[in-house]
N, C-alpha and C positions, 0 to 999 in steps of 0.2 A: 504494500500500500504506500503510495507516494504522498508526501506532505504538501501542504500549500506552498507555493513558490518553489517547487522542486527544481524547475528549470534554472532558476537563478542559483540555487545551491549547487546544481550540477556544474554550471559555468564557473562558479567560484572554485570548485575542486579542480577543474581542468586548468584554470589559471594558476592555482597554487602549484600544480605539478609542473606546468611550463616554466614557472619561476625558479623551481628547484634546480640548482646548478650541479649538484653532486648526487649521484646514485648512492643511496644508503639502504642496504637490505633491512627489511622490517620497518622501514620508515617511509620510503617513497618508491618501493619496487612495484611490480605489476599487481601483486596480491593486496598489498596495503592500499594502493591507489583505488582498486576496485572496492575493497571493503569500506574505505572512507567515503566513496561516492554513494554506495548503497546506504550507509549510515546517514549521510546527509540528506538523501532524497526520500528515505523511508523512516528515518529515526529509529532504525533497528540495527543493532550490532550483530552481524552474522558470523563473525570469527573474532575471537579475542585472545588467541595465543600470541605470545610475544617471542620474537627471535631477532638475532642480530647477524647471523651468518647463514650461508646456505646449508652448512652442516646442521645447525640448530633447526632449520626448517625441515630438512630431511628427517631429523629425529622426530619432529611433530608428525610427519607423514607416517613414520614407522609406528609410533605410539598409537596412532589412530587406524592402523592397519590399512593404509592407503598406499598404492603402488607409485602414484605420481600426482602432480598438480591437478590434472584433469579428474582423476578419481576423487580427490578432495573437493573440487569445485562441484562435481556432480552430486556429491553427498550434501553439500551446503545448499545447493539449489533444491534438492528434494526435501530437505528439512524445512525450507522456507517457502515452499510452494511456488518456486520460480520455474515456470514451465519452459521446457526446451521448445524452441521455435526454429523455423528455417532462417538461415542467416539473411536471406533476402527480405525477411519481414522485420528485421531488427529496427528498432526506433531509438531515438535519443534516450539515454539512461539505461538501456539494456546492456547485458554483459555478453561479450564475445570471447571465444577461445581461438587462438591462432596456433596451429601446429608448427613447431620450429625445431627441426632436428639438431640445430646448432646450440640450442639453449640447454642448460644443465637439467632442466625439468621437462624437456621434450615439447614445451609449448609455453604460452603465456596468455594471460587474461587481460582484457581491456574493456573500455566503455564506448558504446556507440555514441557518436556526436553528429549523426546525420547519415550520409551514405558511406561514411568512414568511421573507423574506431581508433581510439588513442590507447597506446600501450607504453608502459615504462619498463625499461630493461637496463642492465649494466652497460649496454652499448648506447644508451640514450633513449630519447622519446621517439616513438615511431607512430606514424599514421598509416593505417592499412585500409584498403577498400573492404567493406563488409563481406563482399562475395569472395574474398580471398581467405576468409576465416572458415573454420571447420564447424563450429557449434555456436549457438546463441541461446540465451535464456531471457525470457521476459521478466522484467522487474515490475511488479504489479502496478496497474494504472489507477486503481481505485484510490481516491484521495482520502487522507485523514486531515480533518480540519483541527488546527491547534488553537 
């Protein structure tokens, strides 16, 4: 469920990411960016584990019996009723997964900002066409009035 003024909150999160000049795992990586956006637009924290290194993140995966990032994201989506949708149907604020064999986690998650999605990685901020992504999840459209 999205909060009132969610689009403004989404834009603020994107601008904050764009201003960050140094990649810090657990602070402005792909996962924390997506979690921060979901928290801002729904007022719901969907992941609250802290980590500072890739090794610590992989330990979280292991503790939760997840084989990789996609496995974890699928679980979070299921727990929060974020329905999987065709990437062609992704709209602003939805979550997309991009398969990347070069990444340590075999992929990355980002946020739809129109016909493209924004991702944060150790190599910098990347904008990808939505149709180049593998999977998308709808972050609920029903509004919560605060």
